[in-house]
N, C-alpha and C positions, 0 to 999 in steps of 0.2 A: 457679571458685567463690570464689577469694580474690583476684580481680583488683584490688580497691581496695587491699588490703594489699600485694600484689605491686608495684603502681604506687608506693605510698608508699615501699617499700624501695628501689626503683629511683631515685626522686627523692633519697633520702638518700645513696645511693652517689654520684650525680652531684654532690651538694652537697659531700660529703667530698672528692672529687677536685678540685673547683674550689678549695676552701679550702686544699688541700695542693699546689697547682700541678702537678697531674697532668693528663694529657690527658683529654678528655671520653670516658668509657667507653661502648662500645656493649654495653649489658647484654642478654645473651641467656639466657633462662630455659629450663631443662629439668627435667622431672619426675624426681625421684630414684626409681630402681626400688624398688617397694614391698617392704618387709621388716618389716611390722608397724606402720610409721609412714608418713605421707604427707609429702612435702616437695618443695621446688624447689631448684635449684642453678644457680649461675653461676660462670664462671671468670674469672681476671684475667691470663691469659697474653698475650692480645692487647694489653691495657693496658700490661703490663710491657715488652713488645717495643716498643710505640709510644713509651714514655717514654725507652727507651734510644736510639731513633732521634732523638728531638727534642733530647736532651741531648748527642748525639754521643758516647756512651760505650758500651763493650761491657759487658753485664751478663749475669748468670746468670738467664735468663728464669724458669725454674721456681722458683728461690729467691726472686726478687723478687715473683713472682705470689703465693707463699705469704705473704710479708711484708705485701703489700697486703691479702690476704684477712683476715689476723689483725687488721690495723689497722681495717679496715671493720667486722669483727665487734665489736670493742671499741667502735667509734663507735655502732653500732646498739643495743647493749645488749640489752634483752629486748622486742622490738617486739610490739605487740598482735596476737593471732591465731596466734602461733607459740610453741611450748613449748620449743624449744631451737635454738641456732645452733652450728655447728661448722665448722672449716676443715680441709680435707684436701688436701694437695699442690696448692695454688693454687686450690682450689674453695671457694666459700662455700656451705654447705648450711644451709637453713632448714627446720625441721620444723614443720608445722602442729600446733596443739592438737587432739588426737584427738577430744575431746568436741565442740569447736566445728566441726571438719570434718564429723563425723558429723551434727550438727544441720543444717549447711548443705546437705549432700548430700540428706538426707531432705526438708528443707523445699523445696529446689529441685524435686525430683521431684514432690512432692505439690502444689506451686503450679503447675507447668507441665503436669502430667498427660500427656495424649497428645502434647504438644509437647516433652516432656523429651528432651534430646539433640539437638534441632533447632538449626540455626545461623541466624544472621541473613542477610537477603537479600544475595546477592552481586551483584545487578543484572546477571546474565548469563543470557541465554536459550539453552537447549540443546534441540535436537530429538533425540529418540531414535526411530529407525525400527526397528520389530521386528515379528515374526510373519511377514509377507509370504507368506501361503499362496496357492496357485493355486486359482482357482475351478474348479468342475466336477471336483474331486477330493476324496477323503476327508481328514479331519483326523485324523492318526494320531500315535502316540507320537514319531515322528521329528520332528514339528513342535513338540513340547511344550517342549523345553528352550529354544528361541528365545523363546517366549511368556513362560515363567516367568522367564528371565534378564532379558529386556527390561523386564518389569513391575517386577521388584525393583530394577533399576538406576534406573528412573524414580522409584520410591518413595524410594530412598536419595538421589538427586540433589536431589529436592524437599526432603527433610529437611535436607540440607546447606545449603540456601539458594538453590538455582538455580531459575530459572523454566523449567519443563520442558514441552515440547510433545511429546505422545505421538503418533507417526504410524505408519501401517500402509500398506505398498505392496502392492497386490493384483495378482497376475498373472492378468488377466482376458482375455488374448488369447494366441494362439499355436496351435501344432499340437494341443496337448492339448485345447484348447477345441473345435476343429473336429472332432476325433475324437469327442468326446462328443456334439456336435450331430448328427453323422452317425448315430451309433448310436441316439440318441433318435428321430430322424425315421424311421429304418428299422424299429426294433424296439420303441419305447416311445411312439410318438406319442399325445399326449393324456393321458398319465399325469402325475400330480403327486406331489410328495414327501409322505411321511407325516411324523410328528413327528420322526423321526430323519433329518433332511435330509442331513447329511454322509455317513451310511452309504449312503443311497439314491443320492446323487450319485456316491459312490465306486465303488459296484457297477456303475453304468452305465459309468464310465470304465474300470474293469478289464476289463469285457466288451468295450468298444470297442478296447482295446489288444490283446486276443487276436484280434479280427476283423482288425485292421490288418496282421497277419502275412500275410494273403492279398493278393497283388499286385493283384487286381481291386478289393478294398476300398480299398487304398491309392490307387489311381487315382481312385476315387469321392471319397475324402476330399480329395485334392488339388483336384479340381474344385470341391468345396464351399468349399475355402479360397480359390479364385479368386473365387467369388461373394462371399465375405466381404470380400476385398480391394477389390472393386468397390462395396462397401457395398450389396449387394442388400437391399432393404427387408424381404423375408421372413426372410432369414437374420439381419439385424441385430435385428429384432423378437424372434426366438426367442432370440438371444444375450442381449439385454437381460433378457428374462423369466427365463431360466435362471440368468443371473448373479445376479439378485435372490434366486433360491432359495438359491444358494450363500452369499450374504451373510447370509441368515436363519440358515442352519446355522452359519456362523462366529460370528454374534452369540450363538447359543445356547451355543456353546463358551466364548466370552469371559465371558458372564454366569455360567456355571457356575464358571469359574476366578476370577471377581471382577476381571477385567481390563477397563480402559476405554481408549479412544483419543480424542484431540482432533481428528484429521484422518485420513481415508482418501484415499490417492492410488491411482490405477489406471493400469496400464500403457497402457491405451487412450488415456488423456488426454494422454500425452506422445509417442505414436508419431509423429504427423505433425510436431510441432515438432522431434522428434529427426532426422527425415529432412531437414528444412530446415536444421538445424544442421550436419549432415554436409556439405551443399552449401557452406555458409559456410566450413567448415574446409578443404575442397578449394580454394576460391578463395583462402584466405589462405596456402595452401602447407603447412599443418600436417598435413593428411591427404593421402594418395596414392591416386588412383583407378586401380585396376588392372583395372577391368571392361572387357570382359565375361569375360575369362579368369580374373581374380582378383577379390578383394573390395576394399572401400575400407578402407585401413589407416592407422594412425598409427605410424610406425616410431620408437618412443620412444627406444630405445637409440641409434639412428642420429642422431637429433636432438640427444640429450644427450651424444653421444660416449662412450657406455658399452658394456660387453660383458656380455651375459647378466644384465641387472639387471631392466629393465622389459619387455624384449622388444618384441613388436609387438601393438598393440591393434587388433582387427578391429572396425570400427564400422558396416559395412553389408555384407550378402552380395552376391555377384556378380549375383544376380537382382534386387537392389534392395530385398529385404525386410530388416526391421529385426532387430537383435539386442538383448540386454540392454543393451549399452553405448550403443546408439542412443538408448535411453530414459533410462538412468541419468544421463547427462551433463545433459540439459535438466532432469531432475527435481531434481538438486542445485541448479541455478540457480534454479529455481522456488521451492524451499524457502527459500532465503536472501532472495529478493525478497519472498515472501509474508509471512514471519515475522520478518524482520530478525534473523536468528540470530547468536549469537556463536560457537556450535559446533554441529556436526551429527554424530551418532553412528549408526553402522550396526551393528546386531546381525545378523551374518551368519556362516554356517558358515566354519570355519577353512580349508577347502579352497578358498575364494574369496579368499584373502589376496593372491595376485599380482594377480588381477583388480581388487581394490579399490585396490591401489597404483597400477595403471595408470589407473584413473578419476581418482584424486586428482591424479596427476602431469599428466594431460591437462588438467584444470581449471586447474592451476597454469600450464601453458604457454599456456593461453587468456587468462591475465592476471587471474584471479580471486584477489585477495589472501587471501580466506578459505579457499582450498584447503588451507592449512597447518592449518586448524582443523577438518578432517574426520578422523574417527576410526573405524577399523574395530574393533569389539568382537567378536573372534572367539570361537567356541565349538566344542567337539568334539561328536561324535555320541553318541546314546544307543543302547546295545545291550540286547537282551533277555538273560535268563540264558542262558549258553552262547555268549555273544559273537555272537549273530545280529543283523545290522544291519537297521534298518528299511528298507522299500522300498515304493513306491506300487504296484508292479506284480507282486509275487510273494506267495507265501503267508506271508511273515513279518510282514505288516502287522498291527499291533495298534492298533485304533481307540481313541481317547481314551475314549470312553464305556465300552468294554469294560474298559480298564485301571482306570477309576474304579469301575466296578461290582464288579470283583474286589477291589479295594482296600477298598471299602466293606464287602463281605461279610466279608473277613478281619478288618477293624476291628470290625465288629459283634459278632463272636464274643468279642473281647476286652472290649468295652464291656459286653456282657451279663454276662460273668464278674465284672467289677469293680463294676458298678452294676446289679444285677438288679432293683432296686426302681423304676427309671425306666420310664415308659410306653414302649411299642414305638415310638411316633412320635418321642419324644425320643432313644431309643437309635439310631434310624436317622439322625436329624439329626446327632447327635454323631459317629456312625461316619463320615458323609460328611466332616465337618470334619476328623476324624483322618486319613481316607484322602487327602483333598486335601493336607493338611499333610505327610503322609508322602511323597507324590509330589514335592511342591515342594521339600521340604528335601533329598531325595536328589539333586536336580538342582543345588541352590544350595550344598550343603556340599562340593562339589568345585570345584577351580579351573576357570575357564571353559574353558581349553584342555586339560583332562583328560577322557578318555573316561568316560562314566558307564555302568556296567553295572547295570541295575536289579535289586535283590535284595529280595525280599519280607520276609525275616526282619530284615534290617538296616533297611529303611524303616519297619517297624511295631514297632520295638523300644522298649518302655516303659522300659527300663533302660540304654539306650546313647545314643550320639550320633545322635538321630533326633528328628523333630518330636513324636511322642507323648510322649517323655520331657520335652520342654520344655513342651508343652501341659499335661501332668499336674502339673508344678511350679506353673504358673499356677493350676490348679484347686485344688491344695493350699492356696495362699495365699488363694484366694477362699473356700475352706471355713472357714478361720480367721476371716476378716473377716465372714462371714455370721453368725457366732455372737455378734458384738458388737452390743450394743444402743446406739442413739444414734450420735453422731458420733465420729470418731477423736479421741484426745486432742490438745491443742494442742501447738505447737512448744516443745521444750525440749532442752537438752544433757544427755546421759546423765551421771549422777553416780556410777554404778557402773563397775567395770572390765569393759569389753566382752570377751566370750569371743572366742577366735581366729576361730571361724566367723562371728561377727557382723562382726568387722573385715574378714574376707575378702569377705563379701557386700557390705558398704559399698564396699569397694575396687572390686569388679567393676562395681557400679552406676555408680560415679564415672567409669569408663572409657568409657561409652557415647557421650558427645558427641564425644570424640576419634576413636572407632572409626567413627562415622558420617562424619566429615570424611575420614578415611583411606580408607574404603570408597568414598566418592563420588569422591575424587581418582584412585583406582586402578580404579574401576568394577568392584569385586570384592565381590559379595554374600557370598562365602565368609567375609569378615571379620565380617559381621553374624551369619552362621550360627554362627560360632565363639563370639562373645560371648553369643549367645542360649543356647548350650549351657553356657558358663561360668556364666551367671546361674542357669540351672536347677540345675546341680550345686551351686553355692554355696548356693542357697536350700534344696535338699534336705538338704545337710549341716547347715545351720542348723536346719531343721525337725526333724531327727532328734536333735539335741543340745541344743536350747534350748527349754524349755517357754515357751509364750506366755501362754495364758489362765490357766494355774495358777501363774504366777510372781507374786512380790511386786508390789504395785500400781505402783510406779515403774518396775520392770523390765518389767512387763506393758505399760504404756503406751508405753514406748520400743520394745519389740519389735513392738507392733501397728503403730506408725508405720513401722518397718522392713519389716514384712510388706507393708504397703500400697505402699511405695516399690518393693519387689522385684516385686510383682505388676504395677505400672505399667511398670517397665523391661522385664520379660519381654514384656508385651503390645505395647509399642512395637517391640521387636525382631521379634516375629512379624508385626506389621503391615507392617514394612519388607520382610519376606520374602513378603508376600502370603498369610500363613497366619492362619487364624482362631484366636482364643483362646476355647475354649468354657468356660462357667461350671462345668459338671460333666462328668465322664467316667466 
């Protein structure tokens, strides 16, 4: 916010050092921890140490750093935009003018609006691969964290200034697909899915899985798999048709969640190239062919001279059929060639950590310099209340639609209680926004590698660290601004002494740009979840203690601008988390 002033101070420090025969300083600024005033700080320890080295004398670095800090402070005097300067144990602390800082923060938010907090382009292209469902199966709560996490990470990376490519890798081949096709032809031939595609597909898969326990059925499925491997036209046509049904169902889910993708990859499109690649790795001596008794392997630890680090990566079965690795290696190559990526991020279950390390190390051994720029963004599982883990093939499955339906029903009861005057249609619409927000926030407000146990009371808490509390703060701000006739007052610095809750609200708003950059660097939506809650809490404290519409005209105008800035900052946080900010609740 004060870059020009900061640069001016830096130039003056350099000029002072030059005029006093001191080494050129490397001025590093840090924000002073907030304690009612905003400020920046730099130290002179490095400069004092360098001076001693250049002069060949032994000096007391701490004492000399303090002397330089005092001399520089005297030289600077009272620079514009700062209300005071102090020196403390070798540090030069400059405190911004509270009124001017407040004005700039609010002006910046209201000028940049939905782009407030966003960074300049980093000219770096990052692909994030997430979701990765298998066709011919249901979309359940076990898949949900991957989608929500991946989408939010993409939002945050884009806000931080990266060029983001959102990709999805669909598992459209394998035994699970053949089981489904067998059951369909045997027991459901000619049927077509109803509106709830994923439930219908999932039911047929679960039924097929039960039938597969019969050895006779297993033999039939294996025979069908053989026809698929030979690309029997009838089987291929049915596969293509039913895969399209699955994709329709997935897109319904993505539309409901507000998630989009730039590119869909399919396992089937890299299967053949993967087998060819395996042949090349054998020829180069990187892979070892132990068929027919064994598989094709890459003995990573043996190659690298390590013990129990990367172990052995199996890249082709003994019968010549492909594995995940057979396809993941050529897919990584295809991504970089197609999009000229700077980085590639994989949002994948934490239990696949060793496997991802093996894939990355294999690509490195193959000579791809970009292998060091592959990143596994690991996440933990989601449990039902009672620590029941989701599964595709037992009774613990909770379909996404069912979870949203129950969440919406619970939210609707609260919305009716809080806003009985709304039409039934609006109440349902708001309840769904609250329900989806509650589900998403419960996933994103935990560290990626911590298990999430879904809890209804916590997720739908209007008074705690949950999405409804944050959404309601936005609604409160919105309700104040709706009562204002005409445009917001123009920009001005406050002339009255700000209340502590006003200062705190301004402080939290000012932190958003840095938190977006930090969250992008660490790929942790948790940081945005936290500041969203901080913003809501700071605004609610302000709302409860500071009259706005009934205040004196000048105070009223200042607080209206602050309310508008807070509303915008909250909305921006929610958008980064993929959560809707409703106008009323």
